[in-house]
N, C-alpha and C positions, 0 to 999 in steps of 0.2 A: 504494500500500500504506499500512496506518495506521503510524504510530509502535509499536514494539515495547516492551513494560513488562515487567517481572517481577512476575507474580500468583501470590499464596500463599494458600491456604486451611488454616487449622488448626483442628482441632475444639477447642472449650471444655470443659475438663473438668467433668462435671456438668450439662451442657447440651447435649443430644445434638441439639436442634433449631437450634442457634446455632453459628456458626463466627467465627473471629477472620481478618478479610480483609484484605491488605495489597497495596499497588500500589507498586513500586520500594521497598519497606522502609517505607513510610508507611503505618499503618493507616487504613483506611476503615469508616465506618459506613456501611451498606448494608441495604437492606430485603431484596433479592434479588440474584442473579448467574445469570447462565445460559453455561455453556460450550459452544461448539460447535466440533467438530474433525471436518474431514473429510479424508481421505487426499490427501495429496499437497499439503495447505496449513497455514498456522500457525493453531492453535487462536485462535477469537474469544470473548472474554468480554463479555457485556451486563452493567452494574452500575446499580441503581438507587440512586443515592446517597441518604443521609437528611440533611436539617437539622433537627438535633433543638432545637428553640427553644421554650423554655416563659417567656417575658416578653411582656407586652403593654404597648405605650407607642407613641406616635407618635416614630418615630425616623428617621433618615437612615440608609442602609445602606450600607456599604463591604465590598465582598468582598475580603478579604486575601490568599486564596490563588487569585487569578486565574493566577499562573504555573503552580501544581500542575494546576489544571482545565484550562488550554490545554496544558499538556505532555501530558494525555492525549487529546486531540483531532486527528485527521488533518485533512486541508482540508475534505474531504466532510462530516465530522461538524460542523467549525465552520460550514460554510454552511449546513446544516442548524439548528444553533443560531440563527444569526441570523435565519433564516426564523422560527423559531419565537417568537424575542424580537421581531420586527417585530409578528408575529400578536398576539402578546400585547398589546404597547405601542399599536399602533394602535386597539385595541379600547378603551383606557382614556381 
């Protein structure tokens, strides 16, 4: 079973098509989310997170919120992440 997290969606006043999304009390910038809930099981939420970067320069990248990202993944998701990472970086 995956880790259980507190997921909250609130409307943004004056913006019907937008919502404030928080996971474990931390606001997330996401492009979409999908909630699936079947009888007899915990709800599952699929979240597409956004990295909103508007800067162009050759730089090194250091992801500072690895703990938060890792805390949202169960072992199966982490293994899938590693497979995707290897696919991307083996091509480069």
